[in-house]
N, C-alpha and C positions, 0 to 999 in steps of 0.2 A: 527404514528411515523413520525415526521416532518423532515425526511432526504431526500435529493435528490442528484443525480449525473447527470451531463451533460457532454457529451463527444463524441469523435470519436475514432474508433479503427480499427484494421485490419479486423474486422467483417463487418464494414460499409464503409470503404474507402480504395482505393489503396494507395500505398506508396507515389505517387506524390501528392496526396491530404493530406495525413497525415502529410507530412513534412511541409505543409503550416500552420498547426495548432500547430506545435511543439514549445515549449518554451525551449530555452537553459538555462543552469544554471544561466547565468548572467541576464536573463529576469524574472526569477520566482518571486523574491522579489517585483519588481515593479508591476508585474501583480497582485500579491496578494494584494498589497496596493491599486491598482485601483479598484479591486473587492470589497474591503471594503468601500472605500471612494465614488466611483462613482456609483457602482451597489448596494450598501447597504447590502452586504453580512455580516453576523455577525460572523459565524464560517465558515471557508473555507480552504480547502487543495487542491493544484494543483499538479496532477500527470501527468508528461509528459515524455514519452519514445518513442523509435522508432516505437512502435506498438500501442500506445494510448496516447491521451491527455484527461484527465478527471478532472472535477472540482467537488469536494464533498462539500456539503453545509448543514448547519443547522442554523435556522429552515426555512423550506419551507412548508407552509401550502397548497398552491395552485400552479398548474403547471404554471399559467400565471406570477407568481412571478419570473420565470426564464428568462423572456424576455430580461432583461438587461444583464444577464450573457451570454446568447446566442449572444447578440449583440457584446460583447467583443470578443468572440471566432471568430465570422465572421469577425470582424475588423482585428484580428490577421492574419486570413487566406487571407484577401483581397477578400472576396467573398460576394456577395449579399445574401439576405435571400433566394431568389428563388434558387440560385445556391448551397448554402452551407447547407441549412436545411436538404436535403435528407441524408446527411452524419452524422448528429448529432442525438444522442439518449438521452433519459431521462429515469431514473429509480427513483422510489419513495418508501419511507417507508422501509419495511423489504427487498424489492428487492435490495436496496442499500447495506444492510448488507451482503446478500448472494453474491452479485456481488463482493464486495471488498474482501471478504474472498476467493472467487474463484480466483480472480486476484492474491492475495498475495501468494496463495498456488501454483501458476503456472498452474492452470487448465484452465485458460482462455487465455493462451499465444498462440502465433502463433505456437510455438513448445511446446507441453505440458510438463510441469515440468521444464522448463528452470529456472536456478538458479538466474539469475540477478534480477528478478522482486522483490524479497523480499527486497533486498537492496535498490532498487529504491523507493519502497513504504515507507521504513523507511526514506530515504532522503527527500521525499516529505513532510512527516509529520514533520520532524525536520525543514525544510525550513519555514513552516508556523509559527513555534514557534519562528523563528529568526526575523520575521518582527516586528519592534518596534511600535505596536499599542495596544491600550487598549479599550475593553478587548481583550485578546489574540485570534488570529485566530484559533488556535487549542485549543478551549475551552473545557468545560466539556464533551460535547457529542462526538465531533470528536476526542478528546484525547482518550476517552474510546474506540471508534470505531476502531481507527487505532492500539491501543495497542492490542485489541482483535484480529484484523486481523493478526497482526504479530505473536501473540501467536498461532493462528490457522495454519498459514503457517509453522511456526517452527515445530509444532507437526506433520503436514502432512509429512514434509520432514524427520523427525526423525523416524516416525513409519510406513511409507509406502515406496513403491518403485517408487513413482511418479517422483522423481528426479534422479533415477538410470541410469547411463550411459549417454554419450553425445547423444543429440537428434537433432542436426542441422548439416548440412554439414560442416559449418565453425568450430564448436566445435569438430566434429569428426576428421577433418583435424589436428587440434591442438593436439587432443588425440593421433593420429598416430605419430605425431612428438615427443611427449613425450616418446612413447614406443621405438622409434628408438634412440633418442638422450639423453633421461633422462631430466635433467633440460634444459629449452630453453633459459634461460637468457644468453646473449652473442652470441647466434646464429644469423647468418646473413640470413635475409628473403627477398625474392624478390616476390612481388605481381604484377601479370599481370591483369590489369583491375581495375576499381574504382567504381563498382556498389555496390548493396546492399550486395551481398555475400562477396565482398572484405571488406566492412565496418565491417561486422560481424566477419570476420577473424581477422581484425586489433584489434577489441575489445577483442577477445579471446586471441590473442597474448599479448596484453597489460596486461591482468590479469596474464599472465605467466612471466611477467617481461621483455619481449622482447622490445628492443628499436633500433632505427636506421634502420627501414625497408626501402627498396627501392620500389617505386611504379612506374610502367610503365603503361601509359594509353594514349589512342588516344587524349583525352583532357588534356593538361598539368595542367590546373588550378585545375581540380578535383584530379589529381595525387598528386599535391603539398598539397592540403587541407587534403587528407587522410594520406599522409606520415607525415604531421606535428603533427598528433595525437600522434605519437610515436617518435617524434624527428628525423624523417627520411628525405629522399630526393626523388625527382621525377626524372624519367629517360625517355628517348625515346626508342621505340622498337628497333631502329637501334643500341642501345648500349648493347643489351642483350648478345651478344657473348663475349664482353669484361667484362661484369659484372659476368657471371656465374662462373668463377674460384673461386671467393671469396664467393659464396653463398652456404648455407647448405640446405635451404628449398625454394621451389618454389610453390606458390599457383596461379593457372591460372584460370581466370574467365572473359575473354574478350568476346566481341560479334563479333570477327573477323570471316569471312567466311572460313578461311583456317588456318592451324597451324602457330603459331607465334614462337614456340620453336621447332626447327628441330633436327633430328638425328645428322646432321653435327655440329650444335652449341654445343650439349652436348658432342660429341666426342672430339671436340676441347678443351672444358673446362676441361674435365677429363684428357685429354692428357697433359694439362699444369699444372697438379698437383693440380687440384681443390679439393674442399672438398669432402671427401668420408666417408660415403655414401652421396648420394644426394637424398633427398626426393622431389618428384614432385607430387602435388595434382592438377589434371586437372578437374575442376568443370564445364568447358564450354561445351556448345552444339551449334554448332559443336565443336569438341575437339580442344584445343589450342596446344596440344603436339602430335607429331607424335608417333603412337603406338609402333613403333620399338624401341623407346628410352627405353622402359621397358625391353628390352632383355639384357641390360648390367647388370651384377651382382652387380655393385656398385650403381645402381639406383633403388629406390623404387617408382614405378609409380602407382598411383591410379586414376581412373576416376570416374565420377559422379555415375555410376552404382555400383562401389565397395563401395563408401561411403553411397549410399542410402540403400544398404543391411544392413550395420551396423546401420544406423539411424532407419530403419524399425524394426530391432530386438529390439533395445532399446525402441522405442515407444510402441511396442507391450507389452513389459514387464511392461512399465509404465501404460498402459491401464488396466492391471489386478488389479492395485492398486486403481482404481477409486472408487469402492464401499466403501472401507475402508476410503479413503480420504473424500468422501462425508459425511460419518457418523461423522467424526471428525469436519467437517465444520458445520454440522447441530447442533452438541452439543455446539460449540462455539457461533453459532447464537442464540441458545436458551438462553444461559447465558446472552448474550448482551440484548436480548429482555426482559428477566426478570429484568435485571438491569435498562433498560430504563423505564420499567413500574413503577419503584419506584419513578422516577422523578416527576410524576404528583401527587403522593400521599404525598410527603414531605411538600408542602405548606399547605395542609389541616390538616396534623398532627400538624404542627406548630400552626395553627389557633385553633385547638381543644385544645392543651395544653395551649395556651395563654388564651383562654376563661376559661378553668378550673382553671388556676392559678389566674385569675382576680376574679373569684367567690370565690375561697378559701381565698384569701386575704381579700375580702370584708366581708366574714362571720367570719373569725378569728378576724378581727378588731372589729366587732360588739360584739363578745363574750368577747374580752379582756376588752372592756369598762365596761362590766357587771361583770367581774371577777378581777377588779383592786386590790382587797384585796389579791389575790394569790401571793405567792413568785415568783420571777423571774424564778426559776428553774421549777416550775409547769407550768408557762406560756410558757416556752420553750417546755415542753412536749406536750402541747396542739398544739403548732405550728408544732411540728414534727408529731403528730398524724394526723393533717389535710393534711400534705404533703403525708404521707403514704397512707391515705385513697384515696386522689385524684389519686395517681399513680396506686393504685390497681384498681380503677374504670376505668381508661383510658388504662390500660395495654392490656387487651384482645381486646377491640375495635381497638386499634392501630395495634396489630399483625394481627387481622383478616382483617383489611382494607388493609394492605400490601399484605396479601395472596390473597385477593379477586382481587386486581388490577393485581397482577402477574399472576393470573389464567384467566384473560380476562375480569374482571369486568369493568375496564376502567373508562371513564368519567362518566358513569351513576352512578356507585357506589360512586365516589367522590362527584357528585352533590347531591346524597341522603344524605350523611353524612353532607354536608354543610346545607342542608335544615333541617334535623332533629335537628341539634345543633345550628341552627341560625347563621351560620358563614358567613362572608363576602365572596362573590364569586370573587376570583382572587385578593384579597387585598394584598397578599404577593408576593414578587418577586419569580418567578419560580426558583427552585434550579438549573435548567439547564442553567440559564443565569448568574450565579454568577461566572464568570471568570473561572479560572482553577479549576479543582477539580475532585474528584472521589467519587461516592456515597457509596462505600463499600458494604457489604453484607446486604440485607434486614434483619432487626431484630437484627442486631449486637448491637444496643444500649440497648437492654433489658438484661442488666447484673444483676446478682443476688447476694445478700449478703449471708453470711453463714447460716442465719436462713431461707433462701428460699424466702425472700421478694425482690421485685424489688429495684434496686439501684436508689434512687431518683435523684442523681446528673446526672447519665448517661441517665436516662429517660428524664430529663429536656433538654438534648442536642438533643434528637432524632437522626437525621443523621448528621454527620459532613461532610464537603465538603473538604476533603484533597486530594490533587493530589496523585494518586496511581501510 
């Protein structure tokens, strides 16, 4: 199976390294074009999230063919081969299939079962299809691979508890806010800090329709960049007391060595008729909020231990679903493997049928010259007889060839058929290279007429390559 993936993820690289490999939405199309033009990739999909950057490729017969792709990744990260190679991993063949299915199902995520990854995989696949090159980057094989991965991920989420309950501190914070306020759209949110947790919180709030957040951070540039994601503004820590009266939700995750939100600040804010209730989620260590703030009945104060208990209970429930999720993934991987196996058999079936048709025409022409006295109707019957005879003779070998390849016969069986029937080796274009397409179900072309005979027209077509 000539598939490969090259990438970095949270398994191999810390966040400060991963961000160097990250491709933003505005960079993806150009990166894909360069991978096709400069690195010679034929089918390629680029998946880049906060936890991983991965390049999926077809065909890759040998690991050394990935040198150019790796060079592009290192160039993006601004790293030398010596510095960057330890972070980069490669997978090949069926390992690529299992890996992508695990990723899409949320089983390979930093937080198991997180919901965002399925949409990110879909967007990566669609982005490859938007690049105006021929043949298409999401060609026959990667099209089928990503469609199968999305189907596997969808089934895992629908039939197991892998995605049940929030399973990150940021998503739990937003979940608590929903329980207190209901809809969050229109709520005013103050975020203290602009690190990874704050970024995840902003993403989760954005999915809830929150806009106009206020971000306070020691480095104003980071605060402005994070606030801009939701059309918000940056603020200084010195402004907290004046901001609090208009705030509904506070999420605190700074690296300050002492509390930045004090009892006096909260008392003053609530005393000025500020929003009530006030939800404060303190994710920082050491804590950003004085513990006594939680004594006020109008304040809901949660610290990192409170949220971790919720996260752990959700993750534990998700882990119980792993065996069922793995069985679903294995079944989808088997279906893809069976489909892929038919790719190498299509050209030889075409050759076999072409050889049979050439011989049939040659012999019927010879017979027609000797039966010139027959009426046209009888000559047509002879022609039809020869077609039916050829299709009957080729039907069982064709079906058995597909079955043998699907059961692991592979190249040896294909070579044996070429040798036995004197067929050209590799003379036809591989079905997997013919642009967009989907191979359909092995054997679907063997349709039958009412009298139980093979349909000669559908047999002549063997496998069609229509995009599924």
